[in-house]
C-alpha positions as CSV (number, residue, x, y, z in Angstrom):
1,M,-8.0,-6.2,18.8
2,K,-10.3,-5.7,21.5
3,L,-9.7,-7.2,24.8
4,V,-12.6,-9.7,25.9
5,N,-11.7,-11.7,29.4
6,I,-9.0,-12.3,31.7
7,N,-9.6,-16.0,33.0
8,K,-8.7,-17.3,37.1
9,N,-5.3,-18.7,35.0
10,G,-4.8,-15.0,34.0
11,T,-5.2,-16.6,29.9
12,L,-6.1,-13.3,28.3
13,K,-9.0,-13.2,25.1
14,F,-8.8,-10.6,22.6
15,R,-12.1,-10.3,19.8
16,L,-10.5,-9.8,16.2
17,K,-12.8,-6.9,14.5
18,P,-14.5,-8.6,11.7
19,I,-13.2,-10.5,8.7
20,V,-14.8,-10.0,5.5
21,K,-14.9,-13.1,3.7
22,K,-16.3,-13.9,-0.3
23,V,-18.7,-16.7,0.1
24,Y,-21.1,-17.9,-3.0
25,Y,-25.1,-18.1,-2.3
26,N,-27.0,-18.8,-5.0
27,G,-24.1,-18.1,-7.5
28,E,-24.0,-14.7,-6.5
29,P,-20.8,-13.5,-4.7
30,V,-22.1,-12.2,-0.8
31,R,-20.2,-10.5,2.0
32,E,-20.0,-12.6,5.2
33,S,-18.4,-11.1,8.1
34,V,-16.4,-13.9,10.6
35,V,-15.5,-12.5,13.9
36,K,-13.0,-14.8,15.6
37,H,-10.7,-14.5,19.2
38,V,-7.3,-15.1,20.0
39,Y,-5.8,-16.5,23.2
40,S,-2.9,-15.6,25.0
41,Y,-1.3,-18.2,27.8
42,K,0.7,-17.3,30.7
43,S,2.7,-20.8,30.0
44,G,3.7,-18.8,26.4
45,Y,1.5,-19.9,24.2
46,V,-0.7,-18.1,21.3
47,R,-3.6,-19.6,20.2
48,I,-6.8,-18.6,17.5
49,E,-9.8,-19.6,17.5
50,G,-10.8,-22.2,14.5
51,N,-14.3,-23.6,13.4
52,D,-14.5,-25.9,16.5
53,R,-11.4,-25.8,18.4
54,L,-8.3,-23.2,18.8
55,Y,-5.1,-23.4,16.7
56,Q,-1.6,-22.7,17.8
57,I,0.1,-19.6,16.1
58,N,3.7,-19.9,17.9
59,K,6.2,-19.9,15.5
60,V,7.9,-22.9,15.1
61,R,11.5,-24.6,15.5
62,K,12.8,-27.7,13.3
63,I,14.3,-30.2,15.9
64,E,16.4,-32.8,14.0
65,G,16.1,-36.6,15.2
66,N,19.2,-38.9,14.8
67,C,17.7,-40.3,11.3
68,T,16.5,-38.3,8.4
69,Y,12.6,-39.3,8.8
70,L,12.5,-38.5,12.8
71,N,12.7,-35.2,12.4
72,Y,9.4,-33.1,14.7
73,Y,9.0,-29.6,15.2
74,E,8.7,-27.8,18.3
75,R,6.9,-24.6,19.4
76,I,8.9,-21.4,20.8
77,L,7.1,-20.0,23.5
78,L,6.8,-16.6,24.3
79,P,6.6,-16.1,28.3
80,C,7.3,-12.2,28.8
81,P,3.6,-10.8,27.9
82,Q,4.9,-7.8,26.1
83,E,6.6,-10.5,23.4
84,R,3.3,-12.2,23.6
85,Y,1.3,-9.3,23.1
86,K,3.6,-7.8,20.0
87,Y,3.4,-10.8,18.4
88,L,-0.1,-11.2,18.6
89,V,-0.7,-7.7,16.9
90,E,2.0,-8.6,14.1
91,W,-0.1,-11.7,13.6
92,V,-3.0,-10.3,13.5
93,E,-2.1,-7.6,10.7
94,R,-0.8,-10.7,8.6
95,F,-3.4,-12.6,8.8
96,Y,-5.9,-9.8,7.6
97,Q,-3.6,-8.7,5.0
98,R,-4.4,-12.6,4.0
99,N,-7.7,-12.8,4.5
100,T,-9.8,-9.2,3.5
101,V,-11.5,-9.4,0.1
102,T,-13.1,-6.8,-1.2
103,I,-16.6,-7.4,-3.9
C-alpha cells in the first residue's frame, strides 16, 4: 500500500499492489492484474474503488428499530488517523488473502 495523493480536504489516497485474478479467454485461464485505490477521509470513512464507484469498508453496527422489520445499519466511523490507517492495513491483508489466486 503506497500513499499516492493527499487532496485539499485531507483525504488520503493509497494505491494497492496489483491483484492477480483468473480470467478465461477462449476457454484458457489467463492472469489479469487489477490495480485498486483506497481512500481515507478526515470524517472517519474508509472507501475502496470499485468498478465505477467507491464502496464503504467501515465496520457496521446494527440498530434495532421499534419493529422487527425496521432494523437498519450504521457505519462505525474512525476519527483517529492512526486507527484508520491500522484498519486499512488489516483490511487490505484480508482482502488479498481472499482475492489472490495462483494459476
